[in-house]
N, C-alpha and C positions, 0 to 999 in steps of 0.2 A: 049131538052133531051126528049121529046115525054112522054108518059106516063099520069099517074093521081096521084096527091098527095089529099090522102083521109084523112078528119078528121071526127073521129067518136067521136059520144058523147050521153050522155044518161039524161045530164039535161044542157040547154043551160044559161051557166055562163057568165059573163064577159069575162072571160078566153077565151072560146069559140069563143065569138063573134069578141074580138078581133086578134085570128088566122084564122077568115076567113078574115076579115078585110086584113091582112097582107097579107094573100096567093093570092087574088085577087090582090094587090096591087101589087107584086113583078111578077106575071103573066103578069099584065098589062103593067110592066117594060119589058118586054121581057120574060120575064122565059117561055120557051116552056115546059108547062105542061097544065094540065087541073087539076082542083079543084071540087072536091064532098065534099059536106058536110050535113052530114045524122044523122040523132038521130037512134040509134042503137035497140031504144024501139021497131021501127016498122018495122025492119028485122029481117029474119030469116035465118039463113045458112044452105046451100049453095045459095038456090033459089033467095036472094034479094043481091047476093054479087057477081051475074054474072060479072060486068064490075070489080071488084078487081083480077088484073092480075099481073104474075109473073114480078118483076121489077119495079111494082107501090111502092110508099112510103105509110105511112099510120102514123097519128097521133090519137091516141087511147085515149080517154078524158073520158071516163066510170066514175062516181063516185064511183062505186061498183067497190072493188078490186078483187070479185070476176069475174063479168063480162070481168074487163079489161084484167085478166087473160086468160080467155077463148076464149078472140076476139083475143089476141095480138098471142095465141099459132095458133088458125087455119088460121090468116092470114100470119104467117110465115109458116105452111104449104102449103100453096099455093105459098110462093117464093117471098110474100112481105117484103121491108125495113120497119119495124116496128121500131119506136120509143113512148116509151122505147122499148128493147127486153124483149120478155117474163120472160129470165131469172133474168134482173133487178128488173122487176113488183115485183117477185116473192122474190126476196132477200130482197127488200126495204121493200114489204107487212107484213114481219115478222120481229118484234124488236128483237125477241131472235138469229134470223140468222141471222141480222144484226150483231149484237153484237157479234156473233163469227166468224163472216167472220173479222172485224176490229181488233179482240183482235189476230187471227190467221197473220195478217199483221201488228200488233204492234202497229196499230193506237190510241193515247190516246181518252179514254173515262171514262167515270162515272164509279166505281167498280160495279158489278153486280151478278147476280145471278138468276139462274132459276131452279126450282122443279117440282117436279109432285104429290104431295100431300099436303093436310095442314099441316101434321106436319112436312113435310120438307120444306114446305113455310116458317113455324115459327123460324124452325133451321136456313134458310138461312139470316132471318132478323137479328137474334140475332150473326149471324159470321161477318156480317156488320156491327152492330151496329146503334143505333137510330141516327135521324130518318133517314126514309127511303121512297122511291115511288114506290107506287105499279102502275103498268102499264098492261094494254091488249096486249099481243102480235101482236093482230091485230087492229087497230083502229089509230085516226087522229083526228085534231082540237083540241088536250087535254082533248079528253072525255075519263071519265072512270079512270081520274089517281085519287090516293088516296095518300096524306100524312102522313106518320104514325110516331106517336113520343112514343110508348110505348106499353107494350107488350100486355095490354088489347085492345088497340085501331089495334094492329096486328092482334089479335087471331078472332077480331071482323069483317074485313075486307077479311080475310082468308075463314071464315064461309061465308059470303054472297059469294065470288066468286066461290066458291065450290058447290054453290047452282045455280049458272047462266048457267049452262049448258057447254057443250064439249068446246065451245070457250074459256073459261074460266080454263080449268082441267089444263094447266101448267098456273105458275106463274111464272112473271118475275118482278125484284124488282131490283132497283138499289138505290144506296148510294143518300142521298138530298143531293145538291150543292148550296151551298149559293153564288150565281151569282151574286149579288149586284142590283140585281132589273132589269137586261135586259138578253138578250142574243142577240147573231145574228145568222141572218139567211142570207146564202150564195144561190143565184142561179147559179146551173152551168150548159152549154150548151155546148155539147161537149168537156166536162172533163176540161172546163177553166170557170173561174169564171165569171159571164156576171154581176151579181148585189151582192151588201153586205149589209145588214141591219140592223140596232139595234134597238129591241124592249123592249120597256121600261114598267113597270107595278110596280104597289105597291102590286100586288098579287105573289104568287110563279110560279104561270103557265103565261108564257109570250107571249102565242099566239096572232096573231091578229084577229083570231077568237074568243077569249074571252077579247078581248078589251085592248092590250097592243098598246102604241105610236109607230109607226114604223118611224125611221130617216135614212138619209145614212149614212155607215159606211167608215172610209177608210181604203184600205187593204193595208197589208206591205208583205214581205217576208215570215216572218212566217207563217200568215195566209193562204196565198197564197200556199206555200208548202203543209200544213195541207192538205187543200182543195182537192189539185191536189191528192194528196196520196188517198183522201179518195174517190174520185170519179174513182180514177183507180181500185181500190178494190170491188168497188159497179157495175162497169161499165153504161152502159146506155148514152143518150144521155141529157137527162133534168132531173137533181136533185135540191132539195131542201136541204141543210145540215146546220143544226142547231148546234151551236156551244154555251159552256159556257167557261167563264174565269176564272181560278181558280188562288191559289197561286202558284201551280205548272205547270201552262201555259193553252193554249186554251186544251180542249176536246172536241170530238164529242159527242154530246147527242143523236142525231137523224137522219136517212136520210130519206127524201121522195120522194117515184119516180113517185107522180102522183101531184105535188105540184100545190095550186091555187097560181097566181102571179099577182093580180091586186094590192093589198099591196103594194109588191117592186116596182110594177110600179109607184105608188104614191109617195112611199118615194124617191125613185131615180130619176123619171124622164125617165128611159132606156126603150124603146119598147122593152122587151121579148119577146112578141108575133114574132114583126118582125124578131127579132135573130133565135127565134124557126124555122121560116118559110124557112130562110136564112139558117139555118145549115142542114135544111131537104132536099131542094134543092140540095145542094152539096152532100148529103147523095144519094138523087136519080140519081144526076151525075155517082158516083161511080159502082150504081147496074146497070145502062142501057150503061155502057163500059162494063162491063164484057161480 
């Protein structure tokens, strides 16, 4: 098919190393493309991107959401097929935008509120009822979450957030879901479920980055339907969808557009990096044939 598969990163994690190995393996098996693997911190646009040409494909793996958005938009402007597209990166990077998009398509999720003032945030919490969870609109790895169980704690959290700068000037609040000590994380590639794992923890935050124990989980028709509907709403090629079990059924808690995946590989034994590169190669072919 010709052209180059670019893999850009800002921190060389296990995932990026796995992607490079998978890309080189696929190329050695007959994939007619070159592989470029580079740290974006050493690059300047446009001087150092002369080899990124229209019709090429790119996996953007910057840790920073801001860096990822900028790089994705620059590459798209030059005509590259970027995984994930900038529209999906932007949507997944904002929990309020994600919640609004899911609501618009009636995807079940925990009840939520957004407020633009401390007074509005307290009012929003009172309307939801305690306990609730405050989440930063932008963030990952379960950081800066706050479970609030009464008004005094609510007022304290709101006051703290109000002084944390512009990034915290909008309050995103979800009802607290009693999820039985676990949630599910699905990795979606090309709109289909590639892996599904259960994350268990005695703590109410069940991120593997916070010590949760992962194990494979069987997928059924109900889960598959919910996941595919969610992927269709968000768009993109590579997503991680976090799901809670409630008395009323499964609900989507969050969607991550730039997930780490070594935990799900360890839990399920499925080579996510290989699947991602194979998907990129298929998309590559579509672009080159136009």
